[in-house]
TORGU-762852 format. One record per atom (N, C-alpha, C, O): residue number from 1; atom name; x, y, z. Coordinates in Angstrom, 1 decimal. Layout:
N
{atom NUM CA {X Y Z}}
...
END
This chain:
80
{atom 1 N {120.1 55.9 -182.7}}
{atom 1 CA {119.4 55.6 -181.5}}
{atom 1 C {118.4 54.5 -181.8}}
{atom 1 O {117.7 54.4 -182.8}}
{atom 2 N {118.3 53.6 -180.7}}
{atom 2 CA {117.3 52.6 -180.8}}
{atom 2 C {116.4 52.8 -179.6}}
{atom 2 O {116.8 53.1 -178.5}}
{atom 3 N {115.1 52.6 -179.8}}
{atom 3 CA {114.1 52.8 -178.7}}
{atom 3 C {113.8 51.4 -178.2}}
{atom 3 O {113.3 50.6 -178.9}}
{atom 4 N {114.0 51.3 -176.9}}
{atom 4 CA {113.7 50.0 -176.2}}
{atom 4 C {112.9 50.4 -174.9}}
{atom 4 O {113.4 51.2 -174.1}}
{atom 5 N {111.8 49.8 -174.7}}
{atom 5 CA {110.9 50.0 -173.5}}
{atom 5 C {110.7 51.5 -173.2}}
{atom 5 O {110.7 51.9 -172.0}}
{atom 6 N {110.5 52.3 -174.2}}
{atom 6 CA {110.3 53.7 -174.0}}
{atom 6 C {111.5 54.5 -173.8}}
{atom 6 O {111.4 55.8 -173.7}}
{atom 7 N {112.7 53.9 -173.8}}
{atom 7 CA {114.0 54.7 -173.6}}
{atom 7 C {114.7 54.7 -174.9}}
{atom 7 O {114.6 53.7 -175.7}}
{atom 8 N {115.5 55.7 -175.2}}
{atom 8 CA {116.3 55.8 -176.3}}
{atom 8 C {117.7 55.3 -175.9}}
{atom 8 O {118.3 55.9 -175.0}}
{atom 9 N {118.2 54.3 -176.5}}
{atom 9 CA {119.5 53.7 -176.2}}
{atom 9 C {120.3 53.8 -177.5}}
{atom 9 O {119.9 53.5 -178.6}}
{atom 10 N {121.6 54.2 -177.3}}
{atom 10 CA {122.5 54.2 -178.4}}
{atom 10 C {123.0 52.8 -178.7}}
{atom 10 O {122.8 51.9 -177.8}}
{atom 11 N {123.5 52.6 -179.8}}
{atom 11 CA {124.0 51.3 -180.2}}
{atom 11 C {125.1 50.8 -179.3}}
{atom 11 O {125.2 49.6 -178.9}}
{atom 12 N {126.0 51.8 -178.8}}
{atom 12 CA {127.0 51.5 -177.9}}
{atom 12 C {126.5 51.0 -176.5}}
{atom 12 O {127.0 50.0 -175.9}}
{atom 13 N {125.4 51.6 -176.1}}
{atom 13 CA {124.8 51.2 -174.8}}
{atom 13 C {124.2 49.8 -175.0}}
{atom 13 O {124.3 49.0 -174.1}}
{atom 14 N {123.5 49.5 -176.1}}
{atom 14 CA {123.0 48.2 -176.3}}
{atom 14 C {124.1 47.2 -176.4}}
{atom 14 O {123.9 46.1 -175.8}}
{atom 15 N {125.2 47.5 -177.0}}
{atom 15 CA {126.3 46.5 -177.0}}
{atom 15 C {126.8 46.2 -175.6}}
{atom 15 O {127.1 45.1 -175.2}}
{atom 16 N {126.9 47.3 -174.8}}
{atom 16 CA {127.4 47.1 -173.4}}
{atom 16 C {126.4 46.3 -172.6}}
{atom 16 O {126.8 45.4 -171.8}}
{atom 17 N {125.1 46.5 -172.8}}
{atom 17 CA {124.0 45.7 -172.1}}
{atom 17 C {124.1 44.3 -172.6}}
{atom 17 O {123.9 43.4 -171.7}}
{atom 18 N {124.4 44.0 -173.8}}
{atom 18 CA {124.5 42.7 -174.3}}
{atom 18 C {125.7 42.0 -173.7}}
{atom 18 O {125.6 40.8 -173.3}}
{atom 19 N {126.8 42.7 -173.5}}
{atom 19 CA {128.0 42.1 -172.8}}
{atom 19 C {127.7 41.8 -171.4}}
{atom 19 O {128.0 40.7 -170.9}}
{atom 20 N {127.0 42.7 -170.7}}
{atom 20 CA {126.6 42.5 -169.3}}
{atom 20 C {125.7 41.3 -169.2}}
{atom 20 O {125.9 40.5 -168.3}}
{atom 21 N {124.7 41.2 -170.1}}
{atom 21 CA {123.8 40.1 -170.1}}
{atom 21 C {124.5 38.8 -170.3}}
{atom 21 O {124.2 37.8 -169.7}}
{atom 22 N {125.4 38.8 -171.3}}
{atom 22 CA {126.2 37.6 -171.6}}
{atom 22 C {127.1 37.2 -170.4}}
{atom 22 O {127.1 36.0 -170.1}}
{atom 23 N {127.7 38.1 -169.7}}
{atom 23 CA {128.5 37.8 -168.5}}
{atom 23 C {127.6 37.3 -167.4}}
{atom 23 O {128.0 36.3 -166.7}}
{atom 24 N {126.4 37.8 -167.2}}
{atom 24 CA {125.5 37.4 -166.2}}
{atom 24 C {125.0 36.0 -166.5}}
{atom 24 O {125.0 35.1 -165.6}}
{atom 25 N {124.7 35.7 -167.8}}
{atom 25 CA {124.3 34.3 -168.1}}
{atom 25 C {125.4 33.3 -167.9}}
{atom 25 O {125.2 32.2 -167.5}}
{atom 26 N {126.6 33.7 -168.2}}
{atom 26 CA {127.8 32.9 -168.0}}
{atom 26 C {128.0 32.6 -166.5}}
{atom 26 O {128.2 31.4 -166.1}}
{atom 27 N {127.8 33.6 -165.7}}
{atom 27 CA {128.0 33.4 -164.2}}
{atom 27 C {126.9 32.5 -163.7}}
{atom 27 O {127.2 31.6 -162.9}}
{atom 28 N {125.7 32.6 -164.2}}
{atom 28 CA {124.6 31.8 -163.7}}
{atom 28 C {124.8 30.3 -164.2}}
{atom 28 O {124.6 29.4 -163.4}}
{atom 29 N {125.3 30.1 -165.4}}
{atom 29 CA {125.6 28.8 -165.9}}
{atom 29 C {126.7 28.2 -165.0}}
{atom 29 O {126.7 27.0 -164.7}}
{atom 30 N {127.8 28.9 -164.7}}
{atom 30 CA {128.9 28.4 -163.9}}
{atom 30 C {128.4 28.0 -162.5}}
{atom 30 O {128.8 27.0 -162.0}}
{atom 31 N {127.6 28.9 -161.9}}
{atom 31 CA {127.0 28.7 -160.6}}
{atom 31 C {126.2 27.4 -160.6}}
{atom 31 O {126.2 26.6 -159.7}}
{atom 32 N {125.3 27.3 -161.6}}
{atom 32 CA {124.5 26.1 -161.7}}
{atom 32 C {125.3 24.8 -161.9}}
{atom 32 O {125.0 23.8 -161.2}}
{atom 33 N {126.4 24.9 -162.6}}
{atom 33 CA {127.2 23.7 -162.8}}
{atom 33 C {127.9 23.3 -161.5}}
{atom 33 O {128.0 22.2 -161.2}}
{atom 34 N {128.4 24.4 -160.8}}
{atom 34 CA {129.0 24.1 -159.5}}
{atom 34 C {128.0 23.5 -158.5}}
{atom 34 O {128.3 22.5 -157.8}}
{atom 35 N {126.8 24.0 -158.4}}
{atom 35 CA {125.8 23.5 -157.5}}
{atom 35 C {125.4 22.0 -158.0}}
{atom 35 O {125.2 21.2 -157.1}}
{atom 36 N {125.4 21.8 -159.2}}
{atom 36 CA {125.1 20.4 -159.7}}
{atom 36 C {126.2 19.4 -159.3}}
{atom 36 O {125.9 18.3 -158.9}}
{atom 37 N {127.4 19.9 -159.4}}
{atom 37 CA {128.6 19.0 -159.0}}
{atom 37 C {128.5 18.8 -157.5}}
{atom 37 O {128.8 17.6 -157.0}}
{atom 38 N {128.2 19.8 -156.7}}
{atom 38 CA {128.1 19.6 -155.2}}
{atom 38 C {126.9 18.7 -154.9}}
{atom 38 O {127.1 17.8 -154.0}}
{atom 39 N {125.8 18.8 -155.6}}
{atom 39 CA {124.7 17.9 -155.4}}
{atom 39 C {125.0 16.5 -155.7}}
{atom 39 O {124.7 15.5 -155.0}}
{atom 40 N {125.7 16.3 -156.8}}
{atom 40 CA {126.1 14.9 -157.2}}
{atom 40 C {127.1 14.3 -156.2}}
{atom 40 O {126.9 13.1 -155.9}}
{atom 41 N {128.0 15.1 -155.7}}
{atom 41 CA {128.9 14.6 -154.6}}
{atom 41 C {128.1 14.2 -153.4}}
{atom 41 O {128.5 13.2 -152.7}}
{atom 42 N {127.2 15.1 -153.0}}
{atom 42 CA {126.4 14.8 -151.8}}
{atom 42 C {125.6 13.5 -152.0}}
{atom 42 O {125.5 12.7 -151.0}}
{atom 43 N {125.0 13.3 -153.2}}
{atom 43 CA {124.3 12.0 -153.4}}
{atom 43 C {125.2 10.8 -153.4}}
{atom 43 O {124.9 9.8 -152.9}}
{atom 44 N {126.4 11.0 -153.9}}
{atom 44 CA {127.4 9.9 -154.0}}
{atom 44 C {127.8 9.5 -152.5}}
{atom 44 O {127.8 8.4 -152.2}}
{atom 45 N {128.1 10.5 -151.7}}
{atom 45 CA {128.4 10.3 -150.3}}
{atom 45 C {127.3 9.6 -149.6}}
{atom 45 O {127.5 8.7 -148.7}}
{atom 46 N {126.1 10.1 -149.8}}
{atom 46 CA {124.9 9.5 -149.2}}
{atom 46 C {124.8 8.0 -149.5}}
{atom 46 O {124.5 7.2 -148.7}}
{atom 47 N {125.0 7.7 -150.8}}
{atom 47 CA {124.9 6.3 -151.3}}
{atom 47 C {125.9 5.5 -150.6}}
{atom 47 O {125.7 4.3 -150.2}}
{atom 48 N {127.1 6.0 -150.5}}
{atom 48 CA {128.2 5.2 -149.9}}
{atom 48 C {128.0 5.0 -148.4}}
{atom 48 O {128.1 3.9 -147.9}}
{atom 49 N {127.5 6.0 -147.8}}
{atom 49 CA {127.2 5.9 -146.3}}
{atom 49 C {126.0 5.0 -146.1}}
{atom 49 O {126.0 4.2 -145.1}}
{atom 50 N {125.0 5.1 -147.0}}
{atom 50 CA {123.8 4.2 -146.8}}
{atom 50 C {124.2 2.8 -147.0}}
{atom 50 O {123.7 1.9 -146.3}}
{atom 51 N {125.1 2.5 -148.0}}
{atom 51 CA {125.5 1.1 -148.2}}
{atom 51 C {126.3 0.6 -147.0}}
{atom 51 O {126.1 -0.6 -146.6}}
{atom 52 N {127.2 1.4 -146.5}}
{atom 52 CA {128.0 1.1 -145.3}}
{atom 52 C {127.1 0.8 -144.1}}
{atom 52 O {127.3 -0.2 -143.4}}
{atom 53 N {126.1 1.6 -143.9}}
{atom 53 CA {125.1 1.4 -142.8}}
{atom 53 C {124.3 0.1 -143.0}}
{atom 53 O {124.1 -0.6 -142.1}}
{atom 54 N {123.9 -0.1 -144.2}}
{atom 54 CA {123.1 -1.3 -144.6}}
{atom 54 C {124.0 -2.6 -144.2}}
{atom 54 O {123.5 -3.5 -143.6}}
{atom 55 N {125.2 -2.5 -144.7}}
{atom 55 CA {126.1 -3.7 -144.4}}
{atom 55 C {126.3 -3.9 -142.9}}
{atom 55 O {126.4 -5.0 -142.5}}
{atom 56 N {126.5 -2.8 -142.2}}
{atom 56 CA {126.7 -2.9 -140.8}}
{atom 56 C {125.4 -3.5 -140.1}}
{atom 56 O {125.5 -4.3 -139.2}}
{atom 57 N {124.2 -3.1 -140.6}}
{atom 57 CA {123.0 -3.6 -140.0}}
{atom 57 C {122.9 -5.1 -140.3}}
{atom 57 O {122.5 -5.9 -139.4}}
{atom 58 N {123.3 -5.6 -141.4}}
{atom 58 CA {123.3 -7.0 -141.7}}
{atom 58 C {124.3 -7.8 -140.8}}
{atom 58 O {124.0 -8.9 -140.3}}
{atom 59 N {125.4 -7.2 -140.5}}
{atom 59 CA {126.4 -7.8 -139.6}}
{atom 59 C {125.8 -7.9 -138.1}}
{atom 59 O {126.1 -8.8 -137.4}}
{atom 60 N {124.9 -6.9 -137.8}}
{atom 60 CA {124.3 -6.9 -136.5}}
{atom 60 C {123.1 -7.8 -136.4}}
{atom 60 O {122.5 -7.9 -135.3}}
{atom 61 N {122.8 -8.5 -137.5}}
{atom 61 CA {121.7 -9.5 -137.4}}
{atom 61 C {120.4 -9.1 -138.0}}
{atom 61 O {119.4 -9.8 -137.9}}
{atom 62 N {120.3 -7.9 -138.6}}
{atom 62 CA {119.1 -7.4 -139.2}}
{atom 62 C {118.9 -8.3 -140.5}}
{atom 62 O {119.9 -8.7 -141.1}}
{atom 63 N {117.6 -8.6 -140.8}}
{atom 63 CA {117.4 -9.2 -142.1}}
{atom 63 C {117.5 -8.1 -143.2}}
{atom 63 O {117.5 -6.9 -142.8}}
{atom 64 N {117.5 -8.5 -144.4}}
{atom 64 CA {117.7 -7.5 -145.5}}
{atom 64 C {116.6 -6.4 -145.5}}
{atom 64 O {117.0 -5.2 -145.7}}
{atom 65 N {115.4 -6.8 -145.3}}
{atom 65 CA {114.3 -5.8 -145.3}}
{atom 65 C {114.5 -4.8 -144.2}}
{atom 65 O {114.3 -3.6 -144.3}}
{atom 66 N {114.8 -5.3 -143.0}}
{atom 66 CA {115.0 -4.5 -141.8}}
{atom 66 C {116.2 -3.5 -142.0}}
{atom 66 O {116.1 -2.4 -141.7}}
{atom 67 N {117.2 -4.1 -142.6}}
{atom 67 CA {118.4 -3.3 -142.8}}
{atom 67 C {118.2 -2.2 -143.8}}
{atom 67 O {118.6 -1.0 -143.6}}
{atom 68 N {117.4 -2.4 -144.9}}
{atom 68 CA {117.1 -1.4 -145.8}}
{atom 68 C {116.2 -0.3 -145.2}}
{atom 68 O {116.5 0.9 -145.3}}
{atom 69 N {115.2 -0.8 -144.5}}
{atom 69 CA {114.3 0.1 -143.9}}
{atom 69 C {115.0 1.0 -142.9}}
{atom 69 O {114.8 2.3 -142.9}}
{atom 70 N {115.8 0.4 -142.0}}
{atom 70 CA {116.5 1.2 -141.0}}
{atom 70 C {117.5 2.2 -141.7}}
{atom 70 O {117.5 3.4 -141.3}}
{atom 71 N {118.2 1.8 -142.7}}
{atom 71 CA {119.2 2.6 -143.3}}
{atom 71 C {118.5 3.8 -144.0}}
{atom 71 O {119.0 4.9 -143.9}}
{atom 72 N {117.5 3.6 -144.7}}
{atom 72 CA {116.8 4.6 -145.4}}
{atom 72 C {116.2 5.6 -144.4}}
{atom 72 O {116.3 6.8 -144.6}}
{atom 73 N {115.5 5.1 -143.4}}
{atom 73 CA {114.9 6.0 -142.4}}
{atom 73 C {116.0 6.8 -141.7}}
{atom 73 O {115.8 8.0 -141.4}}
{atom 74 N {117.1 6.2 -141.4}}
{atom 74 CA {118.2 6.9 -140.8}}
{atom 74 C {118.7 8.1 -141.7}}
{atom 74 O {118.9 9.2 -141.2}}
{atom 75 N {118.9 7.8 -142.9}}
{atom 75 CA {119.4 8.8 -143.8}}
{atom 75 C {118.4 9.9 -144.1}}
{atom 75 O {118.8 11.1 -144.2}}
{atom 76 N {117.1 9.5 -144.2}}
{atom 76 CA {116.1 10.5 -144.3}}
{atom 76 C {116.0 11.4 -143.1}}
{atom 76 O {115.8 12.6 -143.2}}
{atom 77 N {116.2 10.8 -141.9}}
{atom 77 CA {116.2 11.6 -140.7}}
{atom 77 C {117.3 12.6 -140.6}}
{atom 77 O {117.1 13.7 -140.1}}
{atom 78 N {118.4 12.2 -141.1}}
{atom 78 CA {119.6 13.1 -141.2}}
{atom 78 C {119.3 14.3 -142.1}}
{atom 78 O {119.9 15.4 -141.9}}
{atom 79 N {118.5 14.1 -143.1}}
{atom 79 CA {118.3 15.2 -144.1}}
{atom 79 C {117.3 16.2 -143.6}}
{atom 79 O {117.1 17.3 -144.3}}
{atom 80 N {116.6 15.9 -142.5}}
{atom 80 CA {115.5 16.8 -142.1}}
{atom 80 C {116.1 17.9 -141.2}}
{atom 80 O {115.4 18.8 -140.7}}
END
């Protein structure tokens, strides 16, 4: 028996807890990786759409500064 936090735990129980902890850590790591991939894709799509909007502003006669300002403000407005 091993005493942990005032409880007596058998070696078998500790092994099971270690397995559960390892599985939980693996799940959290996988979830974090999935969320990171989703975030990366969202940023990539935002960049592509921002560039497209910027190019369209230039075609409409905006100067470069106006086009950048409008595009950024538009994309920020969408994120709120």
